[in-house]
Structures are given as C-alpha cells and as structure tokens.
Kinemage of the C-alpha trace (Angstrom):
@kinemage 1
@onewidth
@group {chain A} dominant
@subgroup {mainchain}
@vectorlist {calphas} color= white
{ca met a 1} P 142.282 79.050 111.962
{ca ala a 2} L 139.210 77.966 109.998
{ca lys a 3} L 136.889 75.288 111.411
{ca pro a 4} L 136.331 72.135 109.628
{ca pro a 5} L 132.779 71.600 108.226
{ca gln a 6} L 130.451 70.131 110.803
{ca asp a 7} L 129.626 66.486 110.319
{ca pro a 8} L 126.045 65.691 111.315
{ca arg a 9} L 127.314 62.121 112.581
{ca val a 10} L 129.698 63.720 115.216
{ca thr a 11} L 128.190 64.439 118.452
{ca asp a 12} L 129.644 66.881 121.193
{ca leu a 13} L 129.938 64.277 123.974
{ca ala a 14} L 130.192 66.908 126.758
{ca ser a 15} L 126.918 68.619 125.788
{ca tyr a 16} L 125.295 65.089 125.315
{ca lys a 17} L 126.230 64.241 129.037
{ca lys a 18} L 125.198 67.519 130.217
{ca ala a 19} L 121.795 67.286 128.590
{ca arg a 20} L 121.477 63.661 129.911
{ca glu a 21} L 122.353 64.824 133.491
{ca gln a 22} L 119.784 67.658 133.339
{ca ala a 23} L 117.156 65.262 132.156
{ca arg a 24} L 117.872 62.642 134.814
{ca arg a 25} L 117.596 65.336 137.706
{ca lys a 26} L 114.244 66.433 136.775
{ca pro a 27} L 111.477 64.361 138.410
{ca ala a 28} L 108.774 63.144 136.023
{ca pro a 29} L 105.825 65.604 135.930
{ca lys a 30} L 102.496 64.322 137.472
{ca pro a 31} L 99.411 65.145 135.609
{ca pro a 32} L 97.074 67.506 137.505
{ca gly a 33} L 94.121 65.907 139.016
{ca ala a 34} L 95.498 62.306 138.899
{ca ser a 35} L 93.094 59.897 140.418
{ca phe a 36} L 93.286 56.532 142.048
{ca leu a 37} L 91.664 54.802 139.339
{ca gly a 38} L 93.771 56.204 136.574
{ca ser a 39} L 92.987 58.335 133.675
{ca asn a 40} L 89.976 56.417 132.329
{ca pro a 41} L 86.820 58.351 133.167
{ca arg a 42} L 84.760 55.345 133.228
{ca ala a 43} L 87.086 53.468 135.487
{ca gly a 44} L 84.851 53.903 138.468
{ca ala a 45} L 81.638 52.279 136.572
{ca ile a 46} L 83.709 49.504 135.375
{ca leu a 47} L 84.930 48.741 139.071
{ca ile a 48} L 81.449 48.779 140.224
{ca leu a 49} L 80.333 46.511 137.522
{ca val a 50} L 83.081 43.999 138.199
{ca ile a 51} L 82.306 43.926 141.993
{ca val a 52} L 78.552 43.525 141.267
{ca val a 53} L 79.394 40.509 138.869
{ca val a 54} L 81.696 38.872 141.294
{ca ala a 55} L 79.072 39.351 143.929
{ca ala a 56} L 76.433 37.892 141.825
{ca leu a 57} L 78.457 34.692 141.158
{ca tyr a 58} L 78.795 34.108 144.899
{ca val a 59} L 75.066 35.056 145.859
{ca val a 60} L 73.105 33.750 143.147
{ca pro a 61} L 74.053 30.038 143.551
{ca arg a 62} L 73.019 30.141 147.290
{ca phe a 63} L 69.500 31.134 146.210
{ca leu a 64} L 69.241 28.288 143.649
{ca his a 65} L 69.229 25.611 146.172
C-alpha cells in the first residue's frame, strides 16, 4: 500500500508529545561560573558606586550643618 504524500502542515502528535515531555524533564543548564551579581563583569563596581553614592547622601548633609 502506497503512503500518501506528506503534508508539512500535519504534525505527528505522538512524536510532538514525546519531544515535549523530554524537554520538560531536562533541567535548565546553569552556566559555568555563575556569580551572585550576574553576568555583567562590571556589576561589582556598579554596586560599590551605588553604595558610595547612597552613603554620601546621608553623610555629606551632616557635615554641612
């Protein structure tokens, strides 16, 4: 018996469900060397700058009186 020509709009539901199940079982891969501050290499400098600015906003007004 000859197979009918394949229609690209028709999807094999069983293989779709199987692929979806396998994708769901795998945990998301974690990048090696992931740091607390994220992937930005300048994140530490930015964090220190923000802390210095916030501290200056509280310390400088005390010296102006």
